[in-house]
N, C-alpha and C positions, 0 to 999 in steps of 0.2 A: 245715564250721565257719564260722560267720558272724563277721566281724570288724568292730567299730565303732571308728572313730577319734573321740576327743573332745578338746576343749580349751575354755578360757575366754578371753574377750576383753573388753577395755575400752578404748575410744578407740584402736583399732588401724587406722584408715583408711589411713595411709600404707603399712602392711605387710601388711594382711589379704589382698590379692589375690595377693601372692607366695606366701603359705601355701596359699591355695586352689588356685592353679595348680600348685604342687608336689604337692598331694594328687591333683589330676586326672592328673598325669603318672606316678603310681606304676606300677611294673611289675606289682604285685599290687594292683589297685584295692580300696579299702575297700568293704565292703558298705553302709556308711552312715557319714556324718560328722555328729556332733552337736556344735554349738557353743553354749555358754551365754554370753550377753552380760550383763555386770554393770551396764549402764546407760549405754552409750556415747552421747555427744552430738556426735560429730564426723563422722557419716556412716557409721560402721562398719555399723550395722544396714541401711542402704540398700544397701550393697555386698553384704552377705550375702543380703538379699532378692532382689537382682538375680541372684545366682548360683543361688539356690534356684529361682527362677522359670525360669531358662534351662535347668535340668535337666542342667547339665554335671557336677554331682556329686550323689549321693544325700544331699542336705544337709538337715538339720533344725536350725532355729534356735530357741533358748529365750531368752526375755527374763526376766532375773532382776536387775532394778535393785537396787543396794545390796548384792548378795551378794559375799562374799569369794571367794578362789580356791578354797578347799576346798568351799564351798557350791556354787559354780558347777560344779566337777568332779563332785561327787556328784550334782547335778541332771542333768548331762549323761549320766552313767553310768546313772542310774536310768531315764532316757528312752530309752537305747540298747537295742537288741535283740540285740547280739552276744554270742556265747559267750566271745569274747576281746575285751578292751578295750585299745586302743593309745592312749597319751596323748602329746600334744605341746603346745607353746605357740605363741601368735602371736609374730611377730617372729623366727622361725627360718626357715632355708632348708633344705628337706628333700631329701636325695638320692633319685633315682628308685627305688632299690632298698630304701629304708628299711623300708617296711611288709613287703615280702617277707622281708627278713632278720629282722625282729622277730617275725614270725609263724611262721617255719620251725620253731623248736624245739617249738612246740605241736603240730606235725603229724608228730612222730616216729612211726615204725612201732609197731604194737602189740607190747607186750612190752619196749620200751625204757623208759628213765627217764621218768616222767610229769612234765612241766614245768608249773609253775603261774605262774612269774614270769620275765620276760625283761628284762634291762637293755640298752638301746641305748647309743649313745655320742654325744657332741657335741664339736665343736671350735670354736675361735675363728674368727670371720668378720669380721676388722677392715676398716674402710674408711679409717682415718686412722693416722698414726704413733702417736698416743696410744693408740688402741684396740689396736694391735699390741703395744705395751709392756704394756698392761693384761692382754691375753690371755695373754702369756707369764708374767706375774707370778702370776695367780690360777687359771688353768685347767690341770689336770694333763694330761700326755701319757698315752696308753694304756699305755705300758711302765712307768709309775709306779704302776699300779693293781694291787691284789691282788684277783682275782675272788672270793675267798672272803669278803672283807669289804666289797666295793664296794657302795655305796648309790647307785642311779641318780637323776639328776634327772628330774623329770616332763616335761622337754623330749623325752625319748625313753625310754619304758618301756611294757611291756605285761604284762597279767595276766589270768587267767581271772576271769570275773564272780563265780564262787564264792569266789575268793580275796579279792576286794574286799568281798564280803559278810562273809566270816569275819573280816577285819580291821576291820570296822565302818566302812569308808570313810575318806576323808580327814578329819582332825580339824577340825571347823568352828569350834572355839573358838580356833584359832591362825591368825593372819594371815600369818606368814612361817615358813619351815622346816617347813611342813605336810607336804611330800613326804618329809622325813626321818623324821618320826614314822610315816607310812604305810609307808615302806620297812622301818623297824625292826619294825613289827608283822608285815609279810609275811615278813621274814627269820626271825622267831621261829616263825612257823607253818610255813614251807615250806623253810627253809634258804636258803643263798646264792642270789642271782639267777643265772640262766643268762645269761652275758655274750655279747652279739651285737654286736661292734664294727662290723660292716658296716651295722648299722641306724643310719646316721649323719645327724645334723642339724648345721647350721652356725649358730652363735649369735653375734650381734654384741655385743661388750662395751659397757659404758657409754661414752658419748662424752666425758665430762669428769670431772675430779676430784670436783666437787661431786656429780654423779650417782652416782659410784662410792661416795663417802662415805655418801650416803643409803642406797644399796643394802646396804652392809656394816653400817651402823648398824641397819637393820631386820633383817638376818639375825641379828646378835648379840642384838638385843632378843628375837627369836623363840627363840634358844637359851636365854635367861634364862627366858622364859615356860614353855618346855617342859622346863627343867632338863637341857639337853644340854651335853655336852663340858666338864664341870667342869674336868678336868685341863688341857685345852688353854687354857682361859681363865686358869687359875691360873699356868701357865707363862708366858703372855703378860704378865700383871701383874708376875710376878716378874722377868722379863727387863727390862722397861722401867722399873719402879719401884725395883728393888733392884740387879740385876746391872749394868746400864748405868751408873747413877750411881756405883756402887762402883768400876767401872773408871776413870771420869773422875777421881774423887777420888784414887785410887791413882796415876794418871798425873800429876796436878798436884802432889800432896803427897809422893809417895814416889819414883817413878822414871818418866821418860818412856818407858821400855821397855813400860810397861803400855798405851801407845797401840798397840803392835804386837798385843797380845792383843785389844784392842778391834777393830782392823782385821781380825784373823783371824776373830773371831766374826762380824763383819758379812759378811765374804766367804763364810763357811760358810752364813749365813742367806740370802744372795742367790745362791748357786751354782746352785740348781735353776732359778729364773727366768731366769738368764743362759744356761743350757744350752738352755732352750726358745727364748729370744729369738734365739740364733745361727741357728736354722733358719728364722726368719721374716723376716730382714732382707734377703733377696736383692733385693727391688724397690727398695731405698733406697740413696742415695749415702752417702758417708762422713760428712758433717755430720749427716744425719738418723740414721744409725746411732749416732753419739756421743750425740745427743739422746735416743734411745731408751734407751741404756745409762744415762744420767743419770736418766731417768724411773723406772726400776725401783725404786730405793730410796725415792724419793718416794712412789710408789704403795704400796709395802709399808708404810711408816710411816703414811700416811693411812688405809689399810685397818685397821691394827692399832689406831690411835687410835679409829676409828669403832666397832670391836668393843669396845674398853675402855669407851667411853661407853654403847653400846647395851646391853651385857650386864647391868649393874646396873639399868638401867631395866626390863628384862624381869623381873629377880629381884624388884623392888619390886611389879610387877604380879602376879607369882605369889604373893607374900606376901599381897597384898590380896585375892586370889581363892582363897585356900587352901581354903575350904569347898566349892568347886565340885568335884564328884567327877570330872569328865572330865579335869581337868588332871593327875590322878594316873594316868597312862596306862601306866606300866611294869607 
């Protein structure tokens, strides 16, 4: 069984060699690596060309300037020769056993369950205190995941070429949340993903509140374009625009005891991030730990505001593009 690893890159010069070196160090080497470049101008292509020329990896580089992530992934998969496609992203640190664990379910003995899709796993790889707090706030732990409903990130996922073809590839009309649409199509065709938590990559969270806001704004805009997670967004708007103001008004005009209800609701909302954070603070002193604790609610609110702004922008785009048949993907 031939296995191809694919990914897309754009201006990843500071991180691309770490990715290539981690692919070179795999316990189960890839039969080929296909990377689609979206038009880098920072030297990424020169680094890729140097690695391809050195023969350290069976590396094929595609130049696709102006392509989005879906277009780049589809181009890389189309150019790959593997029976199984493993997908990752630039900017991650891959464990040496990643590909071996990701591919193992496809190699099950004859007569056992035929696997078409495998979900790997990723964890936060913070380099600063802020990134530690951000990772705790937004990235789930493995124990929080239900394998029956889990939709993997394309930082760590694999599928048979035939499955990619049946799902009609990544949706090229969508600039963000494209992997969720692809996951949902695969899940509809083949059932839940086989979860392989040993197929581990380390992902660095965004380094600042501004970068995080932009990331979550784009994610929510993608939700609106793709008509995803209506209930989640409705609950968020209701919480911030109805329930929270109502509690404040009751506390001011009726009884200060309502402040306790507000604090209890906030504590429940932040409980999961704080549980995650507790296991990540060992390298830090007391002052830094207190700072991280204070950052969690700020990050939560900034992320929620970014989503509440981005989602209607996506809905407006969807309304304006209603006649395009591809957006009606369900």
